[in-house]
N, CA, C and O atoms as CSV, one atom per row, in Angstrom:
chain,resi,resn,atom,element,x,y,z
A,1,UNK,N,N,185.462,34.206,-244.596
A,1,UNK,CA,C,184.931,34.008,-243.222
A,1,UNK,C,C,183.462,33.859,-243.269
A,1,UNK,O,O,182.751,34.716,-243.794
A,2,UNK,N,N,182.960,32.696,-242.685
A,2,UNK,CA,C,181.587,32.491,-242.750
A,2,UNK,C,C,181.016,32.952,-241.400
A,2,UNK,O,O,181.680,32.943,-240.363
A,3,UNK,N,N,179.751,33.352,-241.485
A,3,UNK,CA,C,179.110,33.900,-240.266
A,3,UNK,C,C,177.751,33.083,-239.998
A,3,UNK,O,O,177.010,32.781,-240.933
A,4,UNK,N,N,177.507,32.789,-238.833
A,4,UNK,CA,C,176.197,32.207,-238.394
A,4,UNK,C,C,175.468,33.184,-237.546
A,4,UNK,O,O,176.006,33.706,-236.569
A,5,UNK,N,N,174.290,33.425,-237.900
A,5,UNK,CA,C,173.474,34.453,-237.091
A,5,UNK,C,C,172.620,33.663,-236.170
A,5,UNK,O,O,171.861,32.781,-236.569
A,6,UNK,N,N,172.775,34.030,-234.826
A,6,UNK,CA,C,171.877,33.394,-233.800
A,6,UNK,C,C,171.004,34.471,-233.192
A,6,UNK,O,O,171.510,35.462,-232.664
A,7,UNK,N,N,169.708,34.285,-233.262
A,7,UNK,CA,C,168.747,35.256,-232.633
A,7,UNK,C,C,168.274,34.775,-231.416
A,7,UNK,O,O,167.622,33.732,-231.386
A,8,UNK,N,N,168.554,35.486,-230.283
A,8,UNK,CA,C,168.178,35.008,-228.955
A,8,UNK,C,C,166.596,35.292,-228.851
A,8,UNK,O,O,166.082,36.218,-229.479
A,9,UNK,N,N,165.880,34.451,-228.034
A,9,UNK,CA,C,164.508,34.711,-227.792
A,9,UNK,C,C,164.196,35.795,-226.776
A,9,UNK,O,O,165.110,36.397,-226.212
A,10,UNK,N,N,162.931,36.047,-226.539
A,10,UNK,CA,C,162.572,37.117,-225.609
A,10,UNK,C,C,162.914,36.765,-224.153
A,10,UNK,O,O,163.262,37.645,-223.365
A,11,UNK,N,N,162.814,35.495,-223.806
A,11,UNK,CA,C,162.942,35.116,-222.416
A,11,UNK,C,C,164.089,34.072,-222.326
A,11,UNK,O,O,164.016,32.970,-222.870
A,12,UNK,N,N,165.162,34.503,-221.593
A,12,UNK,CA,C,166.200,33.529,-221.229
A,12,UNK,C,C,166.204,33.251,-219.832
A,12,UNK,O,O,167.130,33.651,-219.127
A,13,UNK,N,N,165.194,32.562,-219.345
A,13,UNK,CA,C,165.032,32.317,-217.901
A,13,UNK,C,C,164.910,30.858,-217.642
A,13,UNK,O,O,164.792,30.068,-218.579
A,14,UNK,N,N,164.935,30.471,-216.383
A,14,UNK,CA,C,164.902,29.091,-216.016
A,14,UNK,C,C,163.697,28.333,-216.513
A,14,UNK,O,O,163.765,27.113,-216.661
A,15,UNK,N,N,162.525,29.051,-216.792
A,15,UNK,CA,C,161.375,28.501,-217.137
A,15,UNK,C,C,161.424,27.975,-218.671
A,15,UNK,O,O,160.736,27.030,-219.057
A,16,UNK,N,N,162.200,28.602,-219.388
A,16,UNK,CA,C,162.312,28.368,-220.773
A,16,UNK,C,C,163.619,27.809,-221.289
A,16,UNK,O,O,163.730,27.413,-222.449
A,17,UNK,N,N,164.706,27.780,-220.322
A,17,UNK,CA,C,166.095,27.600,-220.939
A,17,UNK,C,C,166.419,26.180,-221.299
A,17,UNK,O,O,167.386,25.990,-222.036
A,18,UNK,N,N,165.761,25.225,-220.888
A,18,UNK,CA,C,165.975,23.820,-221.295
A,18,UNK,C,C,165.889,23.617,-222.805
A,18,UNK,O,O,166.805,23.146,-223.479
A,19,UNK,N,N,164.677,24.024,-223.286
A,19,UNK,CA,C,164.402,23.917,-224.725
A,19,UNK,C,C,165.339,24.860,-225.462
A,19,UNK,O,O,166.011,24.453,-226.410
A,20,UNK,N,N,165.392,26.167,-225.020
A,20,UNK,CA,C,166.162,27.098,-225.672
A,20,UNK,C,C,167.651,26.687,-225.878
A,20,UNK,O,O,168.293,26.898,-226.906
A,21,UNK,N,N,168.141,26.025,-224.672
A,21,UNK,CA,C,169.498,25.619,-224.678
A,21,UNK,C,C,169.860,24.680,-225.771
A,21,UNK,O,O,170.891,24.802,-226.431
A,22,UNK,N,N,168.957,23.716,-225.946
A,22,UNK,CA,C,169.139,22.692,-227.039
A,22,UNK,C,C,169.156,23.364,-228.407
A,22,UNK,O,O,169.992,23.049,-229.255
A,23,UNK,N,N,168.187,24.331,-228.621
A,23,UNK,CA,C,168.147,25.054,-229.913
A,23,UNK,C,C,169.494,25.846,-230.100
A,23,UNK,O,O,170.124,25.694,-231.146
A,24,UNK,N,N,169.921,26.628,-229.183
A,24,UNK,CA,C,171.056,27.375,-229.180
A,24,UNK,C,C,172.363,26.587,-229.434
A,24,UNK,O,O,173.245,26.980,-230.199
A,25,UNK,N,N,172.404,25.458,-228.733
A,25,UNK,CA,C,173.545,24.548,-228.853
A,25,UNK,C,C,173.654,24.078,-230.307
A,25,UNK,O,O,174.748,24.011,-230.867
A,26,UNK,N,N,172.579,23.775,-230.871
A,26,UNK,CA,C,172.588,23.312,-232.390
A,26,UNK,C,C,173.048,24.477,-233.232
A,26,UNK,O,O,173.763,24.232,-234.204
A,27,UNK,N,N,172.694,25.776,-232.942
A,27,UNK,CA,C,173.110,26.891,-233.680
A,27,UNK,C,C,174.586,27.127,-233.528
A,27,UNK,O,O,175.270,27.520,-234.473
A,28,UNK,N,N,175.078,26.882,-232.325
A,28,UNK,CA,C,176.551,27.112,-231.988
A,28,UNK,C,C,177.428,25.980,-232.542
A,28,UNK,O,O,178.653,26.050,-232.441
A,29,UNK,N,N,176.776,24.863,-233.168
A,29,UNK,CA,C,177.608,23.836,-233.728
A,29,UNK,C,C,177.928,23.929,-235.172
A,29,UNK,O,O,178.481,22.988,-235.741
A,30,UNK,N,N,177.597,25.047,-235.804
A,30,UNK,CA,C,177.847,25.218,-237.174
A,30,UNK,C,C,179.278,25.284,-237.482
A,30,UNK,O,O,180.087,25.392,-236.560
A,31,UNK,N,N,179.649,25.228,-238.695
A,31,UNK,CA,C,181.119,25.335,-239.216
A,31,UNK,C,C,181.514,26.872,-239.388
A,31,UNK,O,O,182.583,27.197,-239.904
A,32,UNK,N,N,180.654,27.721,-238.959
A,32,UNK,CA,C,181.068,29.079,-239.228
A,32,UNK,C,C,182.214,29.541,-238.409
A,32,UNK,O,O,182.521,28.946,-237.376
A,33,UNK,N,N,182.885,30.632,-238.855
A,33,UNK,CA,C,184.089,31.142,-238.208
A,33,UNK,C,C,183.613,32.198,-237.081
A,33,UNK,O,O,184.250,32.447,-236.058
A,34,UNK,N,N,182.469,32.733,-237.425
A,34,UNK,CA,C,181.949,33.794,-236.490
A,34,UNK,C,C,180.494,33.531,-236.238
A,34,UNK,O,O,179.733,33.102,-237.105
A,35,UNK,N,N,180.125,33.828,-234.923
A,35,UNK,CA,C,178.735,33.705,-234.459
A,35,UNK,C,C,178.260,35.135,-234.227
A,35,UNK,O,O,178.872,35.831,-233.416
A,36,UNK,N,N,177.286,35.580,-234.838
A,36,UNK,CA,C,176.621,36.938,-234.611
A,36,UNK,C,C,175.410,36.644,-233.794
A,36,UNK,O,O,174.476,35.977,-234.241
A,37,UNK,N,N,175.433,37.171,-232.532
A,37,UNK,CA,C,174.398,36.819,-231.601
A,37,UNK,C,C,173.551,38.165,-231.551
A,37,UNK,O,O,174.024,39.211,-231.108
A,38,UNK,N,N,172.284,38.049,-232.033
A,38,UNK,CA,C,171.380,39.130,-232.060
A,38,UNK,C,C,170.512,39.043,-230.758
A,38,UNK,O,O,169.807,38.059,-230.533
A,39,UNK,N,N,170.592,40.076,-229.944
A,39,UNK,CA,C,169.932,40.002,-228.615
A,39,UNK,C,C,168.844,41.050,-228.492
A,39,UNK,O,O,168.383,41.331,-227.386
A,40,UNK,N,N,168.416,41.642,-229.622
A,40,UNK,CA,C,167.379,42.772,-229.604
A,40,UNK,C,C,165.965,42.353,-229.074
A,40,UNK,O,O,165.168,43.213,-228.699
A,41,UNK,N,N,165.677,41.047,-229.049
A,41,UNK,CA,C,164.423,40.554,-228.634
A,41,UNK,C,C,164.405,40.270,-227.077
A,41,UNK,O,O,163.326,40.162,-226.494
A,42,UNK,N,N,165.621,40.149,-226.405
A,42,UNK,CA,C,165.671,39.727,-225.124
A,42,UNK,C,C,165.005,40.728,-224.153
A,42,UNK,O,O,165.446,41.871,-224.031
A,43,UNK,N,N,163.905,40.265,-223.447
A,43,UNK,CA,C,163.126,41.067,-222.499
A,43,UNK,C,C,163.444,40.711,-221.036
A,43,UNK,O,O,163.394,41.552,-220.138
A,44,UNK,N,N,163.776,39.417,-220.840
A,44,UNK,CA,C,164.047,38.978,-219.468
A,44,UNK,C,C,165.244,37.860,-219.521
A,44,UNK,O,O,165.334,37.007,-220.404
A,45,UNK,N,N,166.070,38.000,-218.516
A,45,UNK,CA,C,167.131,37.027,-218.363
A,45,UNK,C,C,167.361,36.856,-216.988
A,45,UNK,O,O,167.260,37.792,-216.194
A,46,UNK,N,N,167.686,35.639,-216.642
A,46,UNK,CA,C,168.114,35.246,-215.306
A,46,UNK,C,C,169.471,34.492,-215.226
A,46,UNK,O,O,170.103,34.288,-216.262
A,47,UNK,N,N,169.897,34.106,-214.108
A,47,UNK,CA,C,171.136,33.390,-214.056
A,47,UNK,C,C,171.301,32.113,-214.889
A,47,UNK,O,O,172.372,31.826,-215.424
A,48,UNK,N,N,170.201,31.359,-214.976
A,48,UNK,CA,C,170.099,30.219,-215.809
A,48,UNK,C,C,170.471,30.512,-217.282
A,48,UNK,O,O,171.292,29.831,-217.894
A,49,UNK,N,N,169.797,31.598,-217.825
A,49,UNK,CA,C,169.963,32.034,-219.180
A,49,UNK,C,C,171.376,32.524,-219.398
A,49,UNK,O,O,171.945,32.257,-220.457
A,50,UNK,N,N,171.953,33.205,-218.482
A,50,UNK,CA,C,173.274,33.783,-218.577
A,50,UNK,C,C,174.260,32.573,-218.554
A,50,UNK,O,O,175.194,32.508,-219.353
A,51,UNK,N,N,174.027,31.649,-217.642
A,51,UNK,CA,C,174.939,30.526,-217.622
A,51,UNK,C,C,174.946,29.600,-218.817
A,51,UNK,O,O,175.918,28.895,-219.088
A,52,UNK,N,N,173.807,29.626,-219.536
A,52,UNK,CA,C,173.671,28.892,-220.812
A,52,UNK,C,C,174.475,29.500,-221.879
A,52,UNK,O,O,175.173,28.848,-222.655
A,53,UNK,N,N,174.332,30.947,-221.886
A,53,UNK,CA,C,175.042,31.697,-222.920
A,53,UNK,C,C,176.640,31.502,-222.670
A,53,UNK,O,O,177.443,31.327,-223.586
A,54,UNK,N,N,176.959,31.557,-221.362
A,54,UNK,CA,C,178.318,31.477,-221.007
A,54,UNK,C,C,178.972,30.173,-221.566
A,54,UNK,O,O,180.018,30.194,-222.215
A,55,UNK,N,N,178.276,29.035,-221.266
A,55,UNK,CA,C,178.634,27.715,-221.785
A,55,UNK,C,C,178.885,27.654,-223.212
A,55,UNK,O,O,179.894,27.113,-223.665
A,56,UNK,N,N,177.915,28.241,-223.994
A,56,UNK,CA,C,178.011,28.203,-225.435
A,56,UNK,C,C,179.073,29.051,-225.992
A,56,UNK,O,O,179.768,28.671,-226.935
A,57,UNK,N,N,179.222,30.283,-225.382
A,57,UNK,CA,C,180.317,31.120,-225.809
A,57,UNK,C,C,181.668,30.592,-225.509
A,57,UNK,O,O,182.562,30.725,-226.345
A,58,UNK,N,N,181.895,29.960,-224.297
A,58,UNK,CA,C,183.172,29.325,-223.984
A,58,UNK,C,C,183.402,28.236,-224.890
A,58,UNK,O,O,184.549,28.097,-225.315
A,59,UNK,N,N,182.458,27.400,-225.275
A,59,UNK,CA,C,182.653,26.249,-226.146
A,59,UNK,C,C,183.155,26.912,-227.592
A,59,UNK,O,O,184.102,26.451,-228.228
A,60,UNK,N,N,182.419,27.994,-227.983
A,60,UNK,CA,C,182.789,28.483,-229.282
A,60,UNK,C,C,184.213,29.050,-229.250
A,60,UNK,O,O,184.984,28.851,-230.189
A,61,UNK,N,N,184.558,29.756,-228.168
A,61,UNK,CA,C,185.963,30.202,-228.083
A,61,UNK,C,C,187.031,29.201,-228.107
A,61,UNK,O,O,188.125,29.352,-228.650
A,62,UNK,N,N,186.582,28.063,-227.409
A,62,UNK,CA,C,187.522,26.914,-227.343
A,62,UNK,C,C,187.850,26.278,-228.700
A,62,UNK,O,O,188.854,25.601,-228.923
A,63,UNK,N,N,186.902,26.570,-229.561
A,63,UNK,CA,C,186.950,26.093,-230.942
A,63,UNK,C,C,187.336,27.226,-231.896
A,63,UNK,O,O,187.061,27.169,-233.094
A,64,UNK,N,N,187.969,28.238,-231.345
A,64,UNK,CA,C,188.482,29.406,-232.231
A,64,UNK,C,C,187.459,30.065,-233.026
A,64,UNK,O,O,187.666,30.425,-234.185
A,65,UNK,N,N,186.323,30.230,-232.394
A,65,UNK,CA,C,185.201,30.963,-233.122
A,65,UNK,C,C,185.143,32.357,-232.575
A,65,UNK,O,O,185.461,32.573,-231.406
A,66,UNK,N,N,184.754,33.295,-233.370
A,66,UNK,CA,C,184.618,34.739,-233.003
A,66,UNK,C,C,183.081,34.948,-232.601
A,66,UNK,O,O,182.166,34.340,-233.157
A,67,UNK,N,N,182.919,35.795,-231.666
A,67,UNK,CA,C,181.582,36.136,-231.151
A,67,UNK,C,C,181.339,37.653,-231.421
A,67,UNK,O,O,182.161,38.499,-231.069
A,68,UNK,N,N,180.261,37.939,-232.014
A,68,UNK,CA,C,179.890,39.318,-232.319
A,68,UNK,C,C,178.514,39.564,-231.773
A,68,UNK,O,O,177.583,38.866,-232.176
A,69,UNK,N,N,178.326,40.491,-230.898
A,69,UNK,CA,C,176.963,40.812,-230.386
A,69,UNK,C,C,176.325,41.963,-231.160
A,69,UNK,O,O,176.985,42.889,-231.632
A,70,UNK,N,N,175.062,41.852,-231.257
A,70,UNK,CA,C,174.249,42.944,-231.872
A,70,UNK,C,C,172.931,43.151,-231.126
A,70,UNK,O,O,172.295,42.193,-230.685
A,71,UNK,N,N,172.552,44.356,-231.000
A,71,UNK,CA,C,171.335,44.706,-230.325
A,71,UNK,C,C,171.229,44.377,-228.869
A,71,UNK,O,O,170.118,44.129,-228.402
A,72,UNK,N,N,172.275,44.355,-228.130
A,72,UNK,CA,C,172.268,44.070,-226.762
A,72,UNK,C,C,171.443,45.057,-225.896
A,72,UNK,O,O,171.859,46.214,-225.831
A,73,UNK,N,N,170.429,44.753,-225.292
A,73,UNK,CA,C,169.580,45.592,-224.505
A,73,UNK,C,C,170.125,45.643,-223.085
A,73,UNK,O,O,170.965,44.834,-222.691
A,74,UNK,N,N,169.618,46.634,-222.314
A,74,UNK,CA,C,169.944,46.870,-220.940
A,74,UNK,C,C,169.657,45.605,-220.071
A,74,UNK,O,O,170.473,45.282,-219.207
A,75,UNK,N,N,168.540,44.893,-220.274
A,75,UNK,CA,C,168.179,43.740,-219.507
A,75,UNK,C,C,169.306,42.691,-219.451
A,75,UNK,O,O,169.706,42.139,-218.426
A,76,UNK,N,N,169.766,42.494,-220.723
A,76,UNK,CA,C,170.827,41.428,-220.815
A,76,UNK,C,C,172.177,41.960,-220.199
A,76,UNK,O,O,172.834,41.238,-219.449
A,77,UNK,N,N,172.566,43.195,-220.517
A,77,UNK,CA,C,173.793,43.737,-220.013
A,77,UNK,C,C,173.823,43.892,-218.473
A,77,UNK,O,O,174.792,43.586,-217.778
A,78,UNK,N,N,172.687,44.387,-218.029
A,78,UNK,CA,C,172.458,44.587,-216.535
A,78,UNK,C,C,172.530,43.291,-215.771
A,78,UNK,O,O,173.116,43.248,-214.689
A,79,UNK,N,N,171.942,42.214,-216.313
A,79,UNK,CA,C,171.871,40.938,-215.697
A,79,UNK,C,C,173.249,40.373,-215.697
A,79,UNK,O,O,173.656,39.794,-214.689
A,80,UNK,N,N,173.984,40.497,-216.738
A,80,UNK,CA,C,175.408,39.900,-216.800
A,80,UNK,C,C,176.225,40.740,-215.766
A,80,UNK,O,O,177.031,40.184,-215.020
A,81,UNK,N,N,176.031,41.937,-215.736
A,81,UNK,CA,C,176.924,42.764,-214.780
A,81,UNK,C,C,176.677,42.452,-213.302
A,81,UNK,O,O,177.577,42.500,-212.463
A,82,UNK,N,N,175.426,42.135,-213.033
A,82,UNK,CA,C,175.070,41.777,-211.604
A,82,UNK,C,C,175.755,40.602,-211.110
A,82,UNK,O,O,176.014,40.457,-209.915
A,83,UNK,N,N,176.064,39.731,-212.038
A,83,UNK,CA,C,176.786,38.444,-211.504
A,83,UNK,C,C,178.150,38.345,-212.159
A,83,UNK,O,O,178.697,37.246,-212.253
A,84,UNK,N,N,178.737,39.486,-212.631
A,84,UNK,CA,C,180.181,39.484,-213.032
A,84,UNK,C,C,180.460,38.826,-214.339
A,84,UNK,O,O,181.577,38.355,-214.554
A,85,UNK,N,N,179.471,38.767,-215.255
A,85,UNK,CA,C,179.848,38.007,-216.488
A,85,UNK,C,C,179.889,38.945,-217.741
A,85,UNK,O,O,179.850,38.445,-218.865
A,86,UNK,N,N,179.968,40.295,-217.560
A,86,UNK,CA,C,180.149,41.127,-218.706
A,86,UNK,C,C,181.359,40.668,-219.628
A,86,UNK,O,O,181.193,40.408,-220.819
A,87,UNK,N,N,182.578,40.589,-218.992
A,87,UNK,CA,C,183.688,40.283,-219.718
A,87,UNK,C,C,183.674,38.868,-220.329
A,87,UNK,O,O,184.046,38.670,-221.485
A,88,UNK,N,N,183.231,37.884,-219.507
A,88,UNK,CA,C,183.151,36.497,-219.959
A,88,UNK,C,C,182.214,36.289,-221.031
A,88,UNK,O,O,182.399,35.392,-221.854
A,89,UNK,N,N,181.178,37.091,-221.078
A,89,UNK,CA,C,180.125,36.927,-222.249
A,89,UNK,C,C,180.570,37.845,-223.424
A,89,UNK,O,O,179.898,37.931,-224.452
A,90,UNK,N,N,181.720,38.520,-223.231
A,90,UNK,CA,C,182.242,39.370,-224.279
A,90,UNK,C,C,181.260,40.583,-224.564
A,90,UNK,O,O,181.145,41.030,-225.705
A,91,UNK,N,N,180.546,41.106,-223.471
A,91,UNK,CA,C,179.620,42.136,-223.670
A,91,UNK,C,C,180.259,43.551,-223.322
A,91,UNK,O,O,179.589,44.583,-223.371
A,92,UNK,N,N,181.594,43.526,-222.969
A,92,UNK,CA,C,182.189,44.768,-222.480
A,92,UNK,C,C,182.444,45.741,-223.608
A,92,UNK,O,O,182.624,46.938,-223.384
A,93,UNK,N,N,182.457,45.227,-224.800
A,93,UNK,CA,C,182.831,46.264,-225.890
A,93,UNK,C,C,181.565,46.944,-226.492
A,93,UNK,O,O,181.683,47.795,-227.374
């Protein structure tokens, strides 16, 4: 089983998401079986950032990829909880 490590940036907000989405999309296109998402640097997140993550995670799942989170901070978890995305982003565990 191969693993691709994806480290999220400090800011997942509308002001930064366009460039970040392109970079993250490339990372999510690897042939790996598992994507390990390291979220320890995330300091701020908004709906745009969460939607981008949701799009990428759904695409990965549709391609039978596993998602593993590491270092999820309260900012990301609370932001996802506010708009009901904890389960869809696979942050419940």
